[in-house]
C-alpha positions as CSV (number, residue, x, y, z in Angstrom):
1,X,134.5,2.1,-181.9
2,X,134.0,-0.3,-184.9
3,X,135.7,0.3,-188.3
4,X,132.2,1.1,-189.7
5,X,131.3,3.4,-186.9
6,X,134.7,5.2,-187.2
7,X,134.0,5.6,-191.1
8,X,130.7,7.1,-190.5
9,X,131.9,9.4,-187.9
10,X,134.7,10.7,-190.1
11,X,132.2,11.4,-193.0
12,X,130.1,13.3,-190.4
13,X,133.2,15.5,-189.6
14,X,134.2,15.9,-193.3
15,X,130.8,16.7,-194.7
16,X,128.4,17.3,-191.7
17,X,130.4,19.4,-189.3
18,X,130.3,16.8,-186.5
19,X,131.8,17.9,-183.2
20,X,135.3,17.0,-182.0
21,X,136.9,16.7,-185.4
22,X,139.5,19.1,-184.4
23,X,141.2,16.2,-182.2
24,X,142.4,15.1,-185.8
25,X,144.2,18.2,-186.4
26,X,147.8,16.9,-185.4
27,X,147.4,14.0,-187.9
28,X,146.3,16.3,-190.6
29,X,149.4,18.5,-189.9
30,X,151.7,15.3,-190.2
31,X,149.9,14.3,-193.4
32,X,150.5,17.8,-194.9
33,X,154.2,17.7,-193.8
34,X,154.7,14.3,-195.4
35,X,152.9,15.0,-198.7
36,X,154.6,18.5,-199.1
37,X,158.0,17.1,-198.6
38,X,157.2,14.3,-201.0
39,X,156.1,16.8,-203.8
40,X,159.2,18.9,-203.1
41,X,161.4,15.9,-203.6
42,X,159.7,15.2,-206.9
43,X,160.1,18.9,-208.1
44,X,163.8,19.0,-207.3
45,X,164.5,15.7,-208.9
46,X,165.4,13.5,-205.8
47,X,162.3,11.4,-206.5
48,X,162.1,10.8,-210.4
49,X,159.0,10.8,-212.4
50,X,159.1,8.2,-215.1
51,X,157.8,8.4,-218.6
52,X,156.6,5.4,-220.5
53,X,156.6,4.9,-224.2
54,X,152.8,5.9,-224.5
55,X,151.0,9.0,-223.5
56,X,149.2,8.9,-220.3
57,X,145.8,10.4,-219.3
58,X,145.3,10.4,-215.5
59,X,141.6,10.4,-214.2
60,X,141.6,11.0,-210.5
61,X,140.5,13.2,-207.6
62,X,141.8,15.0,-204.5
63,X,139.2,13.7,-202.1
64,X,138.9,10.2,-200.4
65,X,135.8,8.3,-201.4
66,X,133.8,7.9,-204.5
67,X,133.5,10.9,-207.0
68,X,132.6,8.9,-210.2
69,X,136.1,8.1,-211.5
70,X,135.3,4.8,-212.8
71,X,132.4,5.7,-215.0
72,X,134.4,8.7,-216.3
73,X,137.3,6.3,-217.3
74,X,134.8,4.1,-219.2
75,X,133.1,7.1,-220.9
76,X,136.6,8.5,-221.8
77,X,137.9,5.3,-223.2
78,X,134.8,4.8,-225.3
79,X,135.1,8.3,-226.5
80,X,138.8,7.9,-227.6
81,X,137.9,4.6,-229.3
82,X,135.3,6.5,-231.3
83,X,138.2,8.9,-232.4
84,X,140.3,6.0,-233.6
85,X,142.6,5.5,-230.5
86,X,143.3,2.2,-228.8
87,X,143.2,2.8,-225.0
88,X,144.7,0.6,-222.4
89,X,143.6,1.2,-218.8
90,X,145.9,1.0,-215.7
91,X,144.1,0.5,-212.1
92,X,145.6,0.0,-208.7
93,X,143.1,-2.7,-207.9
94,X,141.9,-1.7,-204.6
95,X,140.3,-4.6,-202.7
96,X,142.2,-7.2,-204.8
97,X,144.4,-9.7,-202.9
98,X,146.9,-9.8,-205.7
99,X,146.8,-6.1,-206.7
100,X,150.7,-5.7,-205.8
101,X,151.4,-7.9,-208.7
102,X,151.0,-6.9,-212.2
103,X,148.1,-8.9,-213.8
104,X,146.0,-8.5,-217.0
105,X,142.1,-8.3,-216.3
106,X,139.4,-9.4,-218.6
107,X,135.7,-9.5,-218.0
108,X,135.9,-12.9,-216.3
109,X,138.7,-12.1,-213.9
110,X,138.2,-12.8,-210.1
111,X,137.3,-9.4,-208.5
112,X,138.7,-11.0,-205.2
113,X,142.2,-11.2,-206.8
114,X,142.4,-8.0,-208.9
115,X,139.7,-5.8,-207.3
116,X,136.2,-4.9,-208.2
117,X,136.8,-1.8,-210.3
118,X,139.3,-3.4,-212.7
119,X,136.8,-6.1,-213.7
120,X,134.0,-3.5,-214.2
121,X,136.4,-1.5,-216.4
122,X,137.1,-4.6,-218.5
123,X,133.5,-5.3,-219.0
124,X,132.2,-1.9,-219.7
125,X,135.1,-0.5,-221.7
126,X,136.1,-3.5,-223.7
127,X,139.7,-2.3,-223.3
128,X,142.9,-4.0,-222.1
129,X,143.1,-3.6,-218.4
130,X,146.3,-4.1,-216.2
131,X,146.2,-3.9,-212.4
132,X,149.3,-3.2,-210.4
133,X,150.1,-1.0,-207.3
134,X,153.1,0.1,-209.2
135,X,151.5,2.2,-211.9
136,X,154.7,2.7,-213.9
137,X,155.3,-1.0,-214.2
138,X,151.7,-1.4,-215.3
139,X,151.8,1.2,-217.9
140,X,155.2,-0.2,-219.3
141,X,153.4,-3.6,-219.8
142,X,151.4,-2.0,-222.6
143,X,154.5,-1.1,-224.7
144,X,154.1,-4.4,-226.7
145,X,150.4,-4.3,-227.1
146,X,148.1,-2.7,-229.7
147,X,147.5,0.2,-227.4
148,X,148.5,4.0,-228.2
149,X,147.2,5.7,-225.1
150,X,147.0,4.8,-221.3
151,X,144.3,5.9,-219.1
152,X,144.8,5.6,-215.3
153,X,141.9,5.0,-213.0
154,X,143.0,7.2,-210.0
155,X,146.7,8.1,-209.7
156,X,146.5,12.0,-209.4
157,X,149.0,11.6,-206.4
158,X,151.1,8.9,-208.0
159,X,153.8,11.3,-209.2
160,X,156.3,8.7,-210.0
161,X,154.2,8.1,-213.2
162,X,154.3,10.9,-215.8
163,X,151.3,12.2,-217.4
164,X,150.3,14.2,-220.4
165,X,146.7,15.1,-219.4
166,X,145.1,15.3,-215.9
167,X,141.3,15.1,-215.2
168,X,140.1,15.6,-211.7
169,X,136.6,14.6,-210.6
170,X,134.7,15.9,-207.7
171,X,131.4,15.0,-206.2
172,X,129.0,18.0,-206.8
173,X,126.7,17.5,-203.6
174,X,129.7,16.9,-201.3
175,X,132.2,19.0,-203.0
176,X,135.4,19.3,-201.1
177,X,133.7,18.8,-197.7
178,X,135.3,20.9,-195.0
179,X,138.1,21.6,-197.3
180,X,140.6,20.2,-194.9
181,X,143.3,17.4,-195.3
182,X,143.0,13.8,-194.2
183,X,142.1,12.7,-191.7
184,X,140.4,16.0,-190.3
185,X,139.0,16.4,-193.8
186,X,138.6,14.4,-197.0
187,X,141.4,16.0,-199.0
188,X,144.3,14.2,-200.2
189,X,145.8,17.3,-201.5
190,X,145.0,21.1,-200.8
191,X,142.5,22.8,-203.1
192,X,145.2,24.8,-204.8
193,X,146.1,21.5,-206.5
194,X,143.1,21.9,-208.9
195,X,144.7,24.8,-210.6
196,X,147.2,22.4,-211.9
197,X,144.8,19.9,-213.6
198,X,143.9,20.1,-217.3
199,X,140.2,19.6,-216.5
200,X,137.8,19.6,-213.5
201,X,134.7,17.5,-213.8
202,X,131.8,17.6,-211.2
203,X,129.5,14.8,-210.7
204,X,126.0,16.4,-210.2
205,X,125.0,19.8,-209.2
206,X,127.4,21.7,-206.9
207,X,125.8,21.9,-203.4
208,X,127.3,25.4,-202.7
209,X,128.3,28.3,-204.6
210,X,130.1,30.5,-202.1
211,X,133.7,30.2,-201.1
212,X,134.4,28.1,-204.4
213,X,137.6,28.4,-206.2
214,X,137.6,29.7,-209.9
215,X,138.5,26.2,-210.8
216,X,135.5,24.7,-209.1
217,X,133.3,27.4,-210.5
218,X,134.6,26.5,-214.1
219,X,134.1,22.7,-213.6
220,X,132.2,20.9,-216.3
221,X,129.3,19.0,-214.9
222,X,128.2,15.4,-215.7
223,X,125.5,13.1,-214.4
224,X,125.3,9.4,-213.8
225,X,122.2,8.1,-215.4
226,X,120.5,4.7,-214.6
227,X,117.6,3.5,-216.9
228,X,117.5,-0.2,-216.2
229,X,118.1,-3.0,-213.6
230,X,119.9,-6.3,-214.7
231,X,119.7,-9.6,-212.8
232,X,123.0,-10.7,-211.8
233,X,122.4,-14.2,-213.4
234,X,121.6,-12.5,-216.7
235,X,118.2,-13.8,-217.2
236,X,116.3,-10.5,-217.4
237,X,117.0,-6.7,-217.8
238,X,114.0,-4.4,-216.9
239,X,113.4,-0.7,-217.0
240,X,114.2,0.6,-213.5
241,X,110.9,2.6,-213.6
242,X,109.0,-0.7,-213.4
243,X,110.4,-0.9,-209.8
244,X,108.7,2.3,-208.6
245,X,106.5,2.0,-205.4
246,X,108.2,-1.3,-204.5
247,X,110.5,-1.9,-201.6
248,X,114.1,-3.3,-202.1
249,X,117.2,-3.9,-200.2
250,X,119.9,-1.6,-201.6
251,X,123.6,-2.6,-201.0
252,X,126.5,-0.3,-201.8
253,X,130.1,-0.9,-201.1
254,X,131.2,2.3,-202.7
255,X,132.9,5.5,-201.7
256,X,129.4,7.4,-201.5
257,X,126.8,4.8,-200.8
258,X,124.0,7.6,-200.4
259,X,124.3,8.5,-204.0
260,X,123.2,5.0,-205.0
261,X,120.3,5.1,-202.5
262,X,119.3,8.5,-203.7
263,X,119.3,7.3,-207.3
264,X,116.8,4.5,-206.5
265,X,114.6,6.8,-204.5
266,X,114.4,9.2,-207.3
267,X,112.8,6.4,-209.3
268,X,110.2,6.0,-206.6
269,X,111.7,2.9,-205.1
270,X,111.5,2.4,-201.2
271,X,115.0,1.6,-200.0
272,X,116.2,-0.4,-197.2
273,X,119.8,0.9,-196.9
274,X,122.8,-1.4,-196.5
275,X,125.8,0.9,-196.7
276,X,129.3,-0.9,-196.8
277,X,132.8,0.6,-196.8
278,X,134.3,1.1,-200.3
279,X,135.5,-2.2,-201.8
280,X,134.1,-4.3,-199.1
281,X,134.0,-8.1,-199.9
282,X,130.4,-9.4,-200.3
283,X,129.2,-12.9,-200.2
284,X,126.0,-14.3,-201.2
285,X,124.9,-15.2,-197.6
286,X,125.5,-11.5,-196.6
287,X,122.7,-10.7,-198.9
288,X,119.9,-12.9,-197.3
289,X,117.8,-10.6,-195.2
290,X,115.0,-13.0,-194.2
291,X,112.3,-11.6,-196.5
292,X,111.3,-11.8,-200.2
293,X,112.3,-8.2,-201.3
294,X,114.5,-7.8,-204.2
295,X,118.1,-6.8,-203.6
296,X,119.7,-4.2,-205.6
297,X,123.3,-3.3,-205.7
298,X,125.9,-1.2,-207.8
299,X,127.5,-2.8,-210.8
300,X,130.8,-2.6,-208.9
301,X,129.5,-4.8,-206.2
302,X,127.9,-7.2,-208.5
303,X,131.1,-8.2,-209.9
304,X,132.0,-9.7,-206.7
305,X,129.3,-12.2,-206.6
306,X,129.3,-13.9,-210.0
307,X,126.3,-15.2,-211.9
308,X,125.1,-18.2,-209.9
309,X,122.6,-16.3,-207.7
310,X,118.8,-16.2,-207.4
311,X,116.5,-14.1,-209.5
312,X,115.9,-11.5,-206.7
313,X,119.6,-10.0,-207.0
314,X,119.9,-7.0,-209.4
315,X,122.5,-4.6,-210.3
316,X,121.9,-1.2,-211.6
317,X,124.6,0.0,-214.3
318,X,125.0,3.9,-214.7
319,X,126.2,5.8,-217.7
320,X,127.9,9.0,-217.7
321,X,126.0,11.8,-219.4
322,X,127.6,15.2,-220.3
323,X,126.1,18.0,-222.4
324,X,127.8,17.8,-225.9
325,X,128.5,21.5,-225.8
326,X,131.2,20.5,-223.1
327,X,132.1,17.0,-223.9
328,X,133.0,17.6,-227.5
329,X,135.6,20.4,-226.8
330,X,136.9,18.3,-223.9
331,X,137.4,15.2,-226.1
332,X,138.9,17.4,-228.9
333,X,141.3,18.9,-226.5
334,X,142.6,15.4,-225.1
335,X,142.8,14.3,-228.9
336,X,144.9,17.2,-229.7
337,X,147.2,16.7,-226.7
338,X,147.6,13.0,-227.9
339,X,148.2,13.8,-231.6
340,X,150.8,16.2,-230.4
341,X,152.5,13.6,-228.5
342,X,152.4,11.3,-231.5
343,X,154.0,14.0,-233.8
344,X,156.9,14.6,-231.3
345,X,157.7,10.9,-231.6
346,X,157.8,10.6,-235.4
């Protein structure tokens, strides 16, 4: 079975109840034993949690695959800047060939070296970004910068880095899947972990209402909204509604490609799907499908290609939208936590 076929089968097991998923039970049991021992070692102090000289806000999840963490980080960074903070962002740099080395990222960095998400974060947030598999080392690099709060893109399971506020993001339609641990299910940690986070956010409507924990029921919803399509070469931006009733190739190398395809279909666009694994490398020649249809992709995929492309290549930026009734108290709570941290250091 190819890697792609295995990936699709796993997703059917996790979210569609595919048969024979139980054969993964021994591996899930091993995963639970290792992760439980690791958490215990941190709790009793054999493994140390390191605090850096700045407050840390973690944006992560407990499931494998995309939930909307990166747009959440961008939204949070912008909101904190409006409150007078100067955020710096730490990313693992998945997909980058040099992500095990601390590197500063800007809007023109090579996604092949530092990863696609860090480049996207640098472009959309206008904040300094550092990539490193060692998040403690990356966070410490901000100590000499004009940064007063660190946001980590992912990292809920990176207990080595101390944190002052945790946000967990889950996908509404997919939820926690079959609620089992990897690889039998999509969970990196048991659902009980959600009780420990400061805020649970849900991307889109919850698919189910039965059997949800209190934390899931009280999650704050947000939506990812797309209003325009942009040519990769920068020559034109057009309302996405203008593409209604047209056919396009849709390319998505993200954790949940169906969400991107559904977003386009909701605008009346006929979609020819090209689902790739998360962080998959993309070359221009991979996007020549032998016809004249436009090619649409996510913004995260677009950063891998650069601007020297034909007019038919478009990306679709998304913005996080949350009801102000919920977003204002959330940002106020985070600001209060950060101000408290600052007061204790004076």
